[in-house]
N, C-alpha and C positions, 0 to 999 in steps of 0.2 A: 661737389668738390669732395677731394679725400686728401688726408694728409700723408706726407711722408712717414717711413718708419721713424726716423729721427724726431719729426715733429710730434708724432703719436707718443713717443716716449718721452718727450719734454712735458707734453700735457698730462701724461700720468704721473710723473715725478711731482708735478706741481700740484695737482690734485690731493696726493697722497703726503707730500712733504713740505709743501709750501707754507708759506705764512697766511693767515687768515685772509688778508687781503689778497694776496696772490691767487688763493683758491679761489675767493669770490669772483676775481677777473676771469678766472679760467671759465668757472661754471656761467657766468654771463656771456663769454664767447661761445659756449655749447648751447645757452638758450636761444641765441640768435641763429646758430646752424645746428640743430638738434640732431640731424643726420649723423654728426660727427660722433655722437655718444653710443654707438653700437659697439664699439670696441673699447668703451669705457665703462661698461654696465656695472662691472665688479669693483671697480675703483669707486663710483659712486653710491654702491650700495655700502662700501666700507665708510665712507665718510657720513652717509645717511644715518647708520648705527653707531659709530663711535665718535664724531667730531663733536666738541664740547659748545661749538657755536650754533645757537636756534636758526640763525640766518643761514647759513652753511648748509644746515641739515633741511632746511626748508627749500633751499635752490635744488638740492640733489633729490629730492623728492619729486619735485615738480618733472626733473627730466626723467626719472626712473618711471615716473606715471605715463611716459609714452610707450614704455615697454610692458608693464604691469597694471594690471585692475587695481583697486583699492583694496581688495581682499588678498590678491595674491602678494602685494607688496607688505601688506601687515603679516601674512603668514611667513613671508622670507625674513622680515624682521624678527618675527617670533623665534626663529632659529637661534638667535643671538641670546635670547632671554637669559641664559645662565650667567652672563655677566652682570647686568643688572641685579639680578636676583642676589648673586653671592655679595656683590657690593652692599646691597641695601637691607641683608636680613644677618643675624648672627648665626645662622645654621645648626644651631644646638641640637634642634628635632628637627632638621630639614633635610637630612639626606635621601628621604623618600622622595623630594621634590627635586633636588638637584641631579640626581642620577637620570631620570628622565629627561631632564633640560638638556644634559651632557649627551644624551641619546640624540635629541633634535640637532644638538649642534654639530655633532658627529657626521651627520649627512651633507654639511655644507663646509666643514672645516678645512679640507683638502684644497677646496677651490678657493678659500678667502684668505686662509693664513698666509701663503705666500705672497699675498698683496699687502695685507696691513700689518705684518711685523716688520716691514721695511721701515716702518714710522715709529719713531722713539716714544712718541706720546702714547700711541695705541699699544706698543709693547709693554709700556709700564703698567697700563691698565691690564693687561694680559697677566704680567706675572703677579700683579697685586691679586688677583683672583686666584693664581696657583699657590700664592702665599697662604691665603687665608684658608684654602682648602687642605693643605698640609696639617691643620691643626685637628682635623678629624680622620679618624682611622678609617671610617668607611669611604672617604672620600680621596685619601689621599694617592689611590692608583690614579685617578684622573689628575691630581696635580701633576705626577710624576710625566704623564702623558703630556700635559702643556709645557711642562718645564724642558722635557726632552725636546719637543717641537721647537721651543724660543731657541735653544742651541743650535739647532740643524740650520735653522733659518739666518740667527742672529750669532754666531760663533763668536763675536766681538763683544757680547754682553756678559760682563763679569757678574752681575747680581743673579742671572740665571744659574751660573755654576755654583754659586754659593747657596741658593736655595735648592737644587738639586742634591748638593752634597749633603745637607741637612735630612733630605727625605732617606738617602742612601744611611746616612748616621744613625738616625734616630727611629727609622721605619724598619729598616733592613737590618740594623747591626753590621752593615757592610762597612767598616772603618776605612779599608783599604781604597775602595772606590771612592767614598767620601774624601779621603785626603787629596786624592788626585784630582778631583773636581774642585776643592779649595785650592789647590796648587794652581791649576789652570786659570783660577780667576784672580790669584795674585799675580800671574805671569802678564795678564792681560791690564790689570790696574795695581802695580807695585804699591800703591799708598792705600791699600784696601784693608781697613780697621777690621771688618768682620771676618775677612781671610785670614789674616794675622792671628786673630784671637780664636778662630775655629782650627786652624793648624796647630796651634800652640795646644789647645785642649787635646786632640788627638794623640800628639807627640807625648804630651805627659801622661794621658790615662792607657792609652793603646799601645804605643810604640816603646814607653817608657824610657824616651830620650829627654831627660828633664832640662839639662843644659840647652838644647834646642828649642824646647817648648818657652823657658825663661826667655830666650831672644825674642820669640815672636810677641810674647806677651808684652816685652819693654817696647818693641816697635810698634803696639797698638797703643802702648801709653804715650808715646811720642806722637803720635797720630791725633789721638783725641785725649789731652790731659786733663779734662775734667770729666771724662767718664769713668765711673768708679770699678767697672766690672775686670779689665785688666791688672788693676792694682789688687783686686781680691784673688785673681790666679797667681799673681806673683807672690802675694803673702803665704797662699796656701803652699805653693811651689817652695819657698825657702823653708817653709815650717816642718813639711812632710817630708821632703826630698832632698834637699841642700843640708837641713839641719843648722842654716845660717840664721839664727833666733835674732841676731842685731839687724841683720837686712830684712827680715820679716817684720820687726817692729817698725822699722821704718817706713814700709809699706802700710801698716796698719795705721799709723799717724796720718798719713795721707789720706786713707779711707776715713776715717774717724773726723778729719777736717771737712770732708766732702759730705759726710753722714754720720754725726754723733752717735747714733743709735743702730749702726750696722752691726747686725747679729753676727755675721760671719767673722768680721775683725774684733768685736767683744769674746767670741769663743776662742780664737787663737790667742787673743791677749791674755786671757784667763789661763790658757794652756802654758805659755811662757811663764806667768806670776808662779803657777805651781809646779811645773816641772824643772824649769831652768832656776828661776830664782828663790824658789821654795819658801815663797810668801803665801801662805794658805790663805789668809785673811783678806788680802788684795785679790787673790785668784777668786775666791768666792764672790766678793763684792763685784767683780767685773763679769763673771758669769751670770750674776742675778740681774746685772743691768741689761743683759740681752733678752731677760724673761720679762720685760717691761709689758710685752703684750704677746704673753703664752699663746694666745688662740693662733698667731701666726708663726710662733717659734719653730725653727727648723730640726729635724730628727738629729742633726749633728751636734746641736746645742743640748737637746737633751741626753744624749749619749755623753756627750762630753761631761756635763753635771753627774751623771751616773757613775762613770768612772772615776771623777774626782772625790765622789763620797765615799765609794768603794775602797778605791786605791789610797787615797789621801787622807779620808778622815775617818775609816772603818765603820762608816754609818751605811750600813747594808739595807737597813729599811728604805732609806732614802734614795740610796743608788738603785734598788728595785723599782721605786715608784718611777724615777726618770727613765730607767730601762724602758718601763712599760709604756711610758709616754712616747719615747723615741719609735718603739715598733708600732704603737698604734698609727704612727704617722707615716711609716713607710717600713715594710717587709725586708729589713736588711739582715743578712744571714749572720755577719760578722757580730752585730747588735745581738742577735737572738742566741748566739751560741755563749755569748758572756752572761745574757739573762738566765739561760737554761742552766750554766754552771753555778751561779748564784743561788737559785732558787733550789736546786738539788743539795748543794752542799750546806746553805745556811739556814733553810726554810721546809727542806722536805716538802715541798709542793709541787706534787707531780700533777695536778689538775692544771694548774696554771700552765706548765710546761706543756702539757697535751693541747690545751687551748691554743698557745702560739705555734705548736707545730701545725696544727689544722688551718691557722691563719697564714702560715708560711706557704703553707700547700696550695692554698686558693691563689695566692700570689705567684707561686713557681709550680705550676701544675706538671711540668715536664722533667722537673729535676730529680733523677733517679736516685741519686746520693741522698737527698733530703729524705725521700721516701724510705730510702732503705736504712737511715739513721732514726727515722720515726718508729720504724718495724724493732729496731733495736731496743729503742726505748719502752715501747709498748711491751714487748718480752720481759724487759729485766724489771719494769717498775710497774706496771698494771697488770701484768699477766693476761692480757687480752689477745690469746692465741688467736680467735677468729679476724679480729682487726689486723694482727700481725701478719697473718696469710693474705688477706685481701691487699696490705700495702705491697708484699713483695709479688703479688699477682700482677700488680700494676706496673711495678717495676719491670718485670719480664715483658710485660705488654708493650712497653716503650723501648726496651732493650732485650730481646729475646735471648741474647748470648752472655746475659750478666751473670757471671759464675757465682758470686758472692750471694746473689738473690737465689739463684737454684740450690745452692748448698743450704742455705737457712731455711728455704721452703720446704726441702727434704726433711730437714731435723724436725720442724713442727709436724 
């Protein structure tokens, strides 16, 4: 007995997308008529690997055993091992395991992905694996392949666009492509919290369209009024971009009502007390509230405290301490330039400047202007001509036509 094309398609749809009871009914039907399973082997393999029901997996295994020996079936199941392994392990030191597992999966993915990505539950597992892989630089390329495949077969899934957008934003620094992907996600799901937040962030930090960014942050607040993240973005935007400190303080109050110890809110509030209200005592008390757990304090808080001590209180020693704490957390060029100026003008401390130049270069090894600045510092303050020469040679290796580096090198 053979099935018509329509009947076969209906059976296919039931096996992949039916309720557990519908799937069991279809499998029981195939157990009675095993000859019909020939054209449904791939669908059976999918539910054998991905379905959460032990009963369904067991029935699928019985049907598949008509086509494969036990060893062959286990080998085929092993091709999907990457999904189980990524789900159950931290991956911190496991890239050497994941990469060959992906190699095994690569042998069968073109056969099975068109099949199982039709199912929302299986797609969710696929995206969960991709999302976890994005956290590891050596595995993000695999994640990108997964996400691009998900979009190819399920262009209706807004989550895949968000996750792929984050890969382009944070791994490739391709903000235009990331923004396009976030926008596509939002078109699919207009009430998409993550899309609004991500679009807002890119419009603020890269497009410099601050009012548009604020609009998206506000829409995100409306969608999840108990989520603290958009309020933090709104407070930052009004503090740094619109200079609407009254509005900023309104959002700070909301943040502190959700989390009384939120460091970002306390840092901004300290800045308002200092720069707007000129209440230095209250500013210091507020900044110090953010330091209750100094081990996890952000570079931004340390830098704000440093600026407050230097510019507000003329306490250069404490300013130096907090600038260094900020730089020890994050190699920020703006913070470094402020510390460098303080160390040279107030302390004649060239050794510490040299140390932080070296740390900055470790974190920004391709920054030719930083290398050029360091060569200038070395020539002016430490007179280490061989070191300056090496730095300039490195600039020219990175940028062979760098005229300023050529001129300085010829002068040495």
